[in-house]
TIVEX-481653 format. One record per atom (N, C-alpha, C): residue in one letter; x, y, z. Coordinates in steps of 0.05 Angstrom, whole numbers, padded with zeros to 5 digits, always signed. Example, Ala and Ser with C-alpha at 12.3 -4.5 7.8 and 13.67 -1.06 7.14 Angstrom:
BEGIN
A+00264-00114+00156/A+00246-00090+00156/A+00264-00066+00156/S+00257-00045+00142/S+00273-00021+00143/S+00258+00001+00157/
***
This chain:
BEGIN
M-00112+00266+01584/M-00100+00289+01594/M-00069+00286+01588/L-00061+00261+01592/L-00027+00257+01595/L-00024+00264+01563/L-00038+00260+01539/L-00029+00264+01514/L-00031+00292+01513/A-00043+00306+01523/A-00051+00336+01520/A-00023+00350+01530/V-00017+00341+01557/V+00009+00352+01576/V+00030+00345+01553/G+00033+00322+01541/G+00058+00317+01529/G+00057+00329+01504/T+00034+00340+01483/T+00033+00354+01469/T+00047+00380+01470/V+00035+00390+01495/V+00046+00423+01499/V+00074+00419+01511/A+00082+00397+01522/A+00111+00398+01527/A+00130+00401+01506/M+00117+00377+01485/M+00139+00373+01460/M+00141+00403+01441/V+00113+00420+01440/V+00115+00444+01429/V+00128+00466+01453/V+00122+00467+01470/V+00131+00492+01481/V+00156+00488+01493/V+00173+00465+01507/V+00191+00465+01514/V+00216+00468+01500/P+00222+00451+01476/P+00243+00460+01456/P+00239+00500+01455/D+00213+00513+01449/D+00219+00540+01449/D+00233+00555+01468/V+00226+00549+01498/V+00233+00556+01518/V+00258+00555+01519/L+00269+00527+01518/L+00297+00527+01520/L+00317+00538+01496/F+00307+00546+01476/F+00320+00556+01457/F+00326+00582+01464/H+00301+00592+01477/H+00306+00628+01487/H+00323+00623+01516/L+00323+00606+01526/L+00336+00605+01553/L+00371+00599+01547/D+00381+00588+01524/D+00398+00580+01517/D+00422+00604+01515/T+00430+00613+01537/T+00447+00630+01547/T+00473+00621+01567/P+00490+00636+01564/P+00513+00631+01580/P+00508+00618+01616/A+00489+00638+01623/A+00480+00627+01651/A+00465+00598+01657/F+00447+00598+01626/F+00432+00575+01629/F+00447+00552+01625/R+00465+00552+01610/R+00485+00532+01603/R+00500+00521+01630/A+00513+00542+01640/A+00523+00532+01665/A+00502+00521+01684/W+00480+00534+01689/W+00463+00517+01704/W+00453+00491+01693/R+00456+00484+01675/R+00445+00461+01662/R+00468+00435+01670/T+00491+00448+01669/T+00514+00430+01669/T+00521+00425+01702/V+00512+00443+01717/V+00516+00436+01744/V+00494+00414+01749/F+00469+00420+01739/F+00446+00409+01744/F+00451+00376+01740/V+00464+00372+01718/V+00466+00351+01706/V+00488+00333+01716/A+00508+00344+01725/A+00527+00335+01738/A+00521+00327+01768/I+00510+00339+01782/I+00495+00330+01811/I+00473+00311+01800/A+00460+00306+01787/A+00443+00285+01785/A+00451+00258+01776/V+00473+00264+01755/V+00480+00234+01744/V+00497+00226+01762/Q+00512+00238+01778/Q+00529+00233+01794/Q+00516+00216+01822/G+00496+00229+01831/G+00479+00218+01849/G+00457+00198+01838/L+00452+00190+01820/L+00436+00172+01815/L+00439+00144+01816/P+00463+00135+01806/P+00475+00103+01814/P+00468+00096+01843/F+00481+00117+01862/F+00476+00111+01894/F+00456+00111+01901/L+00438+00125+01890/L+00401+00130+01896/L+00390+00102+01890/V+00399+00096+01868/V+00384+00067+01857/V+00393+00042+01872/F+00420+00041+01880/F+00432+00022+01895/F+00422+00022+01924/G+00417+00042+01941/G+00406+00050+01963/G+00377+00043+01966/T+00360+00050+01946/T+00333+00038+01946/T+00330+00011+01945/L+00344+00000+01927/L+00345-00032+01926/L+00350-00045+01951/I+00375-00038+01965/I+00379-00048+01987/I+00361-00042+02011/S+00345-00014+02016/S+00326-00002+02028/S+00298-00029+02033/A+00289-00031+02004/A+00268-00045+02003/A+00276-00079+02006/A+00301-00087+01999/A+00303-00112+02006/A+00302-00121+02042/I+00310-00098+02049/I+00314-00100+02080/I+00285-00102+02089/S+00268-00085+02079/S+00245-00077+02093/S+00224-00108+02083/A+00232-00116+02066/A+00215-00138+02064/A+00224-00165+02064/F+00248-00173+02069/F+00265-00197+02074/F+00274-00200+02109/V+00280-00177+02120/V+00286-00181+02143/V+00272-00170+02166/P+00261-00190+02180/P+00241-00188+02203/P+00251-00170+02222/A+00230-00155+02236/A+00241-00137+02255/A+00250-00152+02285/S+00243-00180+02284/S+00257-00191+02309/S+00282-00198+02308/V+00296-00199+02283/V+00324-00196+02283/V+00335-00180+02299/F+00327-00152+02300/F+00338-00133+02317/F+00332-00135+02342/D+00308-00142+02351/D+00302-00147+02374/D+00323-00169+02390/R+00330-00187+02379/R+00350-00208+02383/R+00375-00204+02388/V+00386-00187+02371/V+00409-00168+02377/V+00417-00153+02397/L+00396-00136+02397/L+00398-00107+02414/L+00400-00113+02437/P+00418-00105+02461/P+00413-00109+02488/P+00391-00099+02501/R+00385-00112+02518/R+00357-00102+02537/R+00355-00078+02549/K+00387-00064+02558/K+00383-00041+02567/K+00380-00017+02548/P+00369+00004+02552/P+00368+00026+02529/P+00399+00033+02529/A+00408+00038+02551/A+00437+00058+02553/A+00453+00041+02534/L+00453+00011+02533/L+00473-00004+02521/L+00464-00008+02491/A+00432-00009+02489/A+00423-00013+02462/A+00427+00006+02442/V+00421+00036+02455/V+00426+00053+02437/V+00455+00057+02420/P+00473+00049+02431/P+00498+00050+02412/P+00502+00029+02390/V+00494+00009+02406/V+00490-00019+02386/V+00474-00007+02361/A+00452+00003+02367/A+00434+00012+02347/A+00442+00029+02320/G+00458+00043+02335/G+00469+00066+02321/G+00491+00057+02300/A+00505+00043+02314/A+00523+00024+02299/A+00512+00009+02275/A+00491-00002+02282/A+00479-00022+02264/A+00470-00004+02239/G+00463+00021+02235/G+00464+00034+02211/G+00487+00031+02196/A+00506+00028+02204/A+00534+00030+02186/A+00534+00003+02172/V+00514-00011+02170/V+00516-00037+02156/V+00494-00044+02148/L+00468-00034+02155/L+00440-00037+02144/L+00433-00010+02130/P+00438-00011+02104/P+00431+00016+02086/P+00401+00017+02089/G+00390+00046+02089/G+00362+00050+02089/G+00358+00082+02087/C+00343+00087+02070/C+00338+00116+02060/C+00324+00127+02080/E+00318+00156+02083/E+00306+00167+02106/E+00274+00158+02109/C+00266+00159+02083/C+00236+00144+02081/C+00229+00129+02087/A+00242+00102+02088/A+00243+00079+02099/A+00255+00078+02130/S+00268+00095+02137/S+00280+00092+02169/S+00261+00100+02184/V+00239+00115+02172/V+00214+00118+02198/V+00203+00095+02200/P+00189+00088+02183/P+00171+00060+02187/P+00185+00036+02201/V+00207+00031+02194/V+00227+00007+02205/V+00229+00012+02235/A+00235+00040+02242/A+00235+00051+02269/A+00210+00043+02285/G+00184+00049+02269/G+00157+00046+02282/G+00160+00011+02283/S+00162+00005+02271/S+00157-00031+02271/S+00177-00038+02289/L+00197-00030+02296/L+00223-00041+02312/L+00201-00034+02341/M+00190-00007+02347/M+00180-00002+02369/M+00154-00023+02372/G+00144-00029+02353/G+00117-00046+02359/G+00129-00073+02364/R+00155-00080+02356/R+00161-00110+02363/R+00171-00109+02394/G+00177-00089+02407/G+00188-00085+02434/G+00211-00072+02433/V+00222-00064+02420/V+00251-00051+02420/V+00247-00029+02432/A+00269-00026+02447/A+00265+00008+02466/A+00267+00030+02444/P+00252+00049+02455/P+00245+00071+02437/P+00267+00093+02429/A+00290+00090+02450/A+00316+00102+02450/A+00330+00091+02431/A+00334+00064+02428/A+00347+00051+02407/A+00336+00055+02377/A+00312+00049+02376/A+00294+00052+02347/A+00301+00080+02338/L+00301+00099+02359/L+00307+00124+02350/L+00337+00132+02339/A+00356+00119+02355/A+00381+00120+02342/A+00388+00102+02319/F+00375+00085+02311/F+00370+00065+02286/F+00363+00089+02262/L+00337+00103+02271/L+00332+00116+02257/L+00346+00138+02246/L+00360+00152+02266/L+00377+00174+02251/L+00400+00162+02240/S+00418+00138+02249/S+00443+00135+02234/S+00439+00114+02213/A+00416+00101+02203/A+00415+00085+02182/A+00425+00100+02151/P+00405+00122+02154/P+00402+00136+02127/P+00432+00152+02124/A+00445+00159+02145/A+00463+00178+02153/A+00498+00166+02150/I+00500+00137+02158/I+00523+00126+02162/I+00528+00101+02145/N+00508+00094+02125/N+00508+00068+02114/N+00529+00072+02098/P+00540+00050+02085/P+00563+00042+02064/P+00558+00059+02040/I+00533+00054+02031/I+00533+00067+02006/I+00529+00101+02007/V+00521+00112+02032/V+00528+00140+02037/V+00558+00149+02039/L+00572+00131+02055/L+00599+00137+02057/L+00614+00132+02030/V+00608+00113+02017/V+00618+00113+01987/V+00610+00139+01970/A+00585+00145+01970/A+00580+00169+01955/A+00595+00196+01963/T+00600+00200+01992/T+00617+00213+02002/T+00644+00219+01990/A+00653+00195+01990/A+00682+00197+01979/A+00686+00195+01950/V+00663+00194+01934/V+00667+00202+01906/V+00664+00230+01906/A+00642+00241+01920/A+00641+00265+01917/A+00661+00286+01926/F+00672+00272+01947/F+00700+00297+01956/F+00726+00278+01946/P+00732+00272+01924/P+00757+00256+01917/P+00781+00268+01931/G+00800+00252+01946/G+00824+00258+01954/G+00819+00269+01982/S+00794+00270+01995/S+00784+00282+02019/S+00771+00259+02038/P+00793+00244+02046/P+00784+00221+02067/P+00772+00228+02095/E+00785+00254+02094/E+00776+00267+02126/E+00743+00275+02122/M+00735+00279+02104/M+00711+00288+02101/M+00690+00267+02099/V+00694+00241+02099/V+00681+00218+02093/V+00681+00215+02127/L+00705+00209+02142/L+00707+00202+02164/L+00694+00225+02192/A+00694+00245+02179/A+00681+00262+02191/A+00650+00262+02192/R+00637+00258+02170/R+00616+00250+02171/R+00606+00225+02183/L+00622+00208+02185/L+00612+00180+02202/L+00608+00189+02228/I+00633+00205+02244/I+00638+00205+02270/I+00613+00227+02276/A+00607+00248+02267/A+00590+00269+02268/A+00563+00257+02271/S+00553+00243+02249/S+00529+00229+02246/S+00523+00210+02262/L+00541+00196+02268/L+00542+00172+02291/L+00534+00187+02319/G+00556+00208+02325/G+00552+00220+02352/G+00524+00227+02355/V+00512+00240+02327/V+00487+00253+02335/V+00462+00233+02343/A+00465+00210+02331/A+00446+00188+02331/A+00447+00182+02364/V+00476+00167+02364/V+00471+00162+02398/V+00466+00182+02416/T+00475+00207+02411/T+00467+00231+02436/T+00439+00233+02436/M+00423+00230+02411/M+00399+00232+02411/M+00380+00205+02427/G+00392+00185+02423/G+00386+00166+02437/G+00378+00164+02467/W+00408+00172+02474/W+00412+00178+02501/W+00398+00196+02514/L+00389+00220+02496/L+00373+00242+02511/L+00345+00229+02509/W+00331+00223+02490/W+00307+00206+02492/W+00305+00187+02520/A+00327+00171+02522/A+00323+00150+02543/A+00324+00166+02571/A+00337+00193+02575/A+00335+00197+02592/A+00318+00220+02598/L+00305+00236+02580/L+00283+00258+02586/L+00259+00253+02568/G+00258+00229+02550/G+00234+00224+02533/G+00207+00214+02555/R+00188+00224+02547/R+00163+00218+02564/R+00142+00197+02543/P+00130+00177+02552/P+00112+00156+02536/P+00090+00172+02522/E+00083+00196+02538/E+00064+00210+02526/E+00064+00227+02500/W+00095+00231+02499/W+00105+00249+02476/W+00106+00228+02449/L+00104+00199+02453/L+00107+00185+02435/L+00085+00171+02428/R+00070+00170+02397/R+00052+00153+02397/R+00059+00130+02378/L+00058+00101+02391/L+00072+00083+02380/L+00050+00076+02352/P+00062+00070+02333/P+00043+00055+02311/P+00034+00026+02313/A+00013+00019+02308/A+00006-00010+02308/A+00019-00025+02287/P+00035-00049+02306/P+00046-00069+02287/P+00031-00079+02263/R+00044-00081+02246/R+00034-00094+02213/R+00050-00117+02212/R+00034-00138+02201/R+00052-00163+02190/R+00042-00167+02162/T+00068-00182+02155/T+00066-00190+02128/T+00072-00215+02122/A+00049-00224+02104/A+00049-00253+02100/A+00070-00255+02083/P+00090-00283+02087/P+00117-00290+02075/P+00104-00289+02043/A+00081-00300+02034/A+00074-00297+02008/A+00078-00276+01992/G+00074-00250+02012/G+00074-00227+01994/G+00104-00208+01997/K+00123-00222+02008/K+00150-00207+02009/K+00159-00198+01985/W+00153-00209+01962/W+00162-00197+01937/W+00150-00172+01932/Q+00119-00174+01929/Q+00104-00156+01931/Q+00113-00130+01946/V+00115-00134+01976/V+00128-00115+01989/V+00157-00100+01981/F+00174-00116+01975/F+00202-00111+01960/F+00196-00088+01932/R+00175-00099+01916/R+00168-00087+01890/R+00158-00052+01902/D+00138-00058+01923/D+00117-00035+01925/D+00143-00014+01938/G+00157-00028+01957/G+00180-00008+01973/G+00197+00005+01950/L+00211-00009+01937/L+00227+00002+01911/L+00217+00027+01899/Q+00194+00018+01889/Q+00176+00035+01874/Q+00172+00064+01889/H+00166+00061+01910/H+00155+00084+01929/H+00181+00100+01932/D+00205+00085+01943/D+00229+00101+01952/D+00241+00114+01928/F+00241+00094+01906/F+00259+00110+01885/F+00239+00131+01878/L+00217+00125+01868/L+00202+00155+01858/L+00200+00183+01876/H+00198+00171+01906/H+00201+00190+01924/H+00230+00208+01929/A+00255+00190+01930/A+00278+00192+01932/A+00290+00214+01910/G+00280+00201+01885/G+00288+00206+01862/G+00274+00235+01854/G+00251+00238+01865/G+00240+00268+01863/G+00263+00287+01875/F+00264+00280+01897/F+00278+00299+01916/F+00308+00306+01910/L+00320+00284+01889/L+00349+00292+01882/L+00346+00309+01863/V+00322+00304+01844/V+00321+00328+01823/V+00316+00354+01835/V+00295+00353+01849/V+00295+00381+01859/V+00321+00389+01872/G+00335+00370+01890/G+00358+00382+01909/G+00379+00390+01888/A+00388+00383+01863/A+00402+00385+01842/A+00395+00413+01825/M+00371+00409+01823/M+00358+00437+01813/M+00365+00463+01829/A+00358+00460+01857/A+00361+00481+01872/A+00388+00489+01876/A+00408+00470+01883/A+00435+00476+01880/A+00448+00485+01852/A+00439+00479+01832/A+00449+00489+01807/A+00439+00525+01812/T+00417+00525+01813/T+00407+00558+01822/T+00419+00569+01834/F+00422+00559+01864/F+00436+00571+01883/F+00459+00578+01869/N+00485+00562+01858/N+00509+00566+01845/N+00501+00590+01835/I+00485+00587+01812/I+00486+00608+01792/I+00473+00637+01796/L+00453+00638+01810/L+00435+00663+01812/L+00444+00678+01839/V+00451+00666+01863/V+00465+00681+01885/V+00488+00699+01881/P+00484+00721+01884/P+00509+00739+01874/P+00530+00733+01895/Q+00557+00736+01883/Q+00579+00726+01900/Q+00586+00743+01921/S+00574+00766+01922/S+00575+00782+01945/S+00559+00770+01970/V+00539+00761+01966/V+00519+00748+01985/V+00535+00719+01996/L+00548+00709+01970/L+00559+00682+01985/L+00587+00689+02005/E+00597+00710+01996/E+00621+00719+02005/E+00615+00729+02035/T+00593+00743+02035/T+00579+00752+02063/T+00575+00727+02082/V+00559+00705+02076/V+00552+00685+02089/V+00575+00667+02093/S+00589+00664+02077/S+00612+00645+02079/S+00638+00650+02094/S+00634+00684+02097/S+00659+00689+02114/S+00660+00687+02138/S+00628+00679+02150/S+00626+00681+02176/S+00617+00649+02183/P+00641+00636+02200/P+00637+00608+02205/P+00615+00599+02217/W+00600+00610+02235/W+00571+00604+02250/W+00551+00604+02227/L+00553+00629+02213/L+00528+00639+02197/L+00527+00620+02171/S+00555+00613+02160/S+00555+00590+02135/S+00544+00563+02147/V+00551+00555+02170/V+00539+00528+02181/V+00516+00532+02181/L+00501+00551+02193/L+00471+00553+02194/L+00456+00554+02170/A+00469+00569+02153/A+00457+00573+02123/A+00453+00548+02115/L+00473+00530+02114/L+00472+00501+02100/L+00458+00486+02114/A+00457+00491+02138/A+00443+00472+02157/A+00411+00472+02149/V+00404+00491+02152/V+00371+00510+02145/V+00366+00497+02116/L+00390+00499+02095/L+00384+00489+02065/L+00384+00464+02063/A+00398+00451+02083/A+00394+00418+02077/A+00363+00412+02085/V+00350+00428+02109/V+00325+00420+02119/V+00303+00426+02094/V+00309+00449+02082/V+00283+00456+02064/V+00292+00438+02039/L+00320+00438+02033/L+00322+00418+02002/L+00310+00392+02006/A+00317+00381+02030/A+00311+00347+02031/A+00318+00326+02010/V+00346+00330+02002/V+00355+00314+01987/V+00358+00280+02001/C+00358+00268+01982/C+00365+00242+01995/C+00394+00236+02001/S+00399+00223+02025/S+00426+00221+02036/S+00446+00214+02013/E+00429+00188+01995/E+00450+00178+01977/E+00458+00192+01955/A+00448+00219+01965/A+00461+00239+01934/A+00465+00266+01949/D+00468+00269+01972/D+00464+00292+01988/D+00495+00301+01980/A+00515+00287+01980/A+00547+00286+01984/A+00551+00309+01961/F+00535+00299+01932/F+00545+00311+01910/F+00530+00338+01909/V+00505+00347+01920/V+00500+00371+01928/V+00519+00388+01944/A+00526+00374+01968/A+00547+00393+01981/A+00573+00401+01966/A+00581+00381+01953/A+00612+00383+01941/A+00609+00407+01920/S+00585+00410+01911/S+00585+00429+01890/S+00580+00465+01906/L+00581+00464+01932/L+00575+00487+01941/L+00601+00495+01952/T+00617+00499+01932/T+00648+00500+01941/T+00652+00526+01949/G+00634+00551+01953/G+00639+00579+01962/G+00640+00578+01992/F+00634+00551+02009/F+00624+00546+02038/F+00654+00535+02045/S+00654+00528+02076/S+00671+00521+02082/S+00671+00493+02084/P+00688+00473+02092/P+00686+00447+02094/P+00668+00434+02118/T+00670+00452+02141/T+00652+00447+02160/T+00623+00453+02153/A+00615+00480+02140/A+00595+00483+02133/A+00577+00458+02114/R+00590+00449+02095/R+00589+00429+02079/R+00581+00408+02097/L+00599+00400+02118/L+00593+00376+02131/L+00570+00378+02148/A+00558+00405+02158/A+00537+00407+02173/A+00512+00405+02150/F+00515+00409+02124/F+00491+00403+02110/F+00483+00372+02101/M+00513+00356+02104/M+00508+00324+02101/M+00499+00314+02127/V+00506+00325+02149/V+00497+00314+02174/V+00467+00316+02180/V+00459+00341+02178/V+00436+00352+02183/V+00416+00340+02168/G+00419+00338+02138/G+00400+00334+02119/G+00389+00298+02121/P+00401+00287+02125/P+00388+00259+02131/P+00373+00251+02159/M+00374+00273+02177/M+00364+00272+02204/M+00344+00291+02203/V+00341+00310+02194/V+00320+00331+02199/V+00315+00343+02173/D+00295+00344+02157/D+00287+00353+02133/D+00258+00353+02133/V+00244+00369+02116/V+00218+00377+02110/V+00199+00350+02113/K+00209+00326+02091/K+00198+00303+02086/K+00198+00290+02110/L+00223+00292+02127/L+00226+00272+02154/L+00210+00277+02177/I+00206+00310+02179/I+00185+00318+02199/I+00155+00311+02192/A+00150+00309+02170/A+00121+00303+02157/A+00118+00266+02166/L+00136+00254+02158/L+00136+00232+02156/L+00136+00221+02192/Q+00152+00233+02207/Q+00152+00227+02235/Q+00124+00236+02246/A+00112+00261+02239/A+00090+00275+02252/A+00064+00250+02245/G+00071+00242+02221/G+00046+00226+02216/G+00045+00197+02225/T+00073+00189+02237/T+00074+00160+02237/T+00078+00158+02280/F+00091+00186+02287/F+00093+00184+02320/F+00081+00206+02334/G+00066+00223+02310/G+00050+00245+02325/G+00066+00270+02323/R+00050+00294+02321/R+00063+00317+02315/R+00080+00329+02345/P+00071+00323+02365/P+00081+00330+02385/P+00114+00320+02386/F+00112+00294+02380/F+00140+00280+02381/F+00158+00294+02358/A+00142+00298+02333/A+00156+00305+02312/A+00176+00330+02321/F+00157+00352+02336/F+00169+00378+02338/F+00189+00378+02355/R+00183+00358+02381/R+00207+00366+02399/R+00234+00345+02386/F+00227+00322+02380/F+00249+00308+02368/F+00269+00321+02339/S+00250+00333+02321/S+00263+00346+02302/S+00280+00368+02312/S+00273+00386+02325/S+00284+00408+02341/S+00313+00405+02350/A+00307+00386+02371/A+00332+00375+02389/A+00350+00362+02368/T+00347+00349+02348/T+00367+00337+02332/T+00383+00356+02316/F+00359+00378+02299/F+00373+00401+02288/F+00396+00414+02307/V+00392+00423+02328/V+00414+00431+02350/V+00440+00414+02351/V+00432+00389+02358/V+00449+00367+02360/V+00468+00366+02341/A+00454+00366+02318/A+00468+00361+02296/A+00486+00382+02284/V+00479+00409+02288/V+00496+00431+02284/V+00517+00433+02300/V+00518+00431+02326/V+00536+00432+02347/V+00559+00402+02344/S+00546+00380+02333/S+00567+00357+02326/S+00584+00365+02302/S+00572+00377+02279/S+00587+00384+02259/S+00603+00402+02265/V+00600+00425+02279/V+00621+00446+02282/V+00646+00434+02296/L+00642+00411+02320/L+00659+00402+02339/L+00677+00384+02320/V+00666+00368+02305/V+00680+00348+02288/V+00693+00359+02267/G+00684+00382+02252/G+00691+00401+02233/G+00718+00410+02242/W+00713+00423+02262/W+00737+00434+02284/W+00762+00419+02285/W+00753+00393+02289/W+00770+00374+02297/W+00783+00366+02270/L+00773+00351+02250/L+00779+00339+02235/L+00792+00357+02206/L+00771+00377+02202/L+00771+00394+02174/L+00790+00419+02180/
***
């Protein structure tokens, strides 16, 4: 089967590319390759760190560090995301493991949102994608941390136990840690790498095919441009280690709209909603994702108005 597919690809793809070798296609290819190549090193490093944390850092460490009171544990857990990198795919099972070990759900959810959004790899990638714009890095940090802490406090105040299905705790034998690391690295890289490629293709297509008049209509409205890129972030589901490069390529939009793309994406996208539904139940995923989307958009607008 694979041999047949490979043979067809070798015969058909060069001919297709020859006929597509137009100025528009060359521009598309340039944008796609630039986004993918820039984002790949951060994606690799991020998945390495994420797999290492999942395999070698026991959940009991978080239980010892976090305060017992949820109101205090939420900001501590949110800030922990700045020093403990993790991709979106890894943050959901890690949060479930924390809850299974007795960590307050509000604190675990704050960590779930902050870890893929404000970790050092993501912030460095943002700085590289927006050279000479340190205010964009600071805006992403403040807006994303604000969303994580706000959602943690909202869950502590309004969340109901019946909305959240706690996953059964899983134990990993010490002898299997390297196997867990390899499996986690392979899983995260293949999944996140696929989303990076799809996101880069979509961003390149968006830049080339969308008429300039449409871009001007959307980008000329502050609220419409923010909502458009926020929804685009949900649909594209680009890995947080690489989404800054996609956002930087959307030059027709305002800095605040591109900030919304980077704040919403790591917290609410189609793959995260599916992961949350499978781990915590569909009622939780619907409520939590909807509320997070609204809070993320509002936070992006406020921080963008302040810093950008």
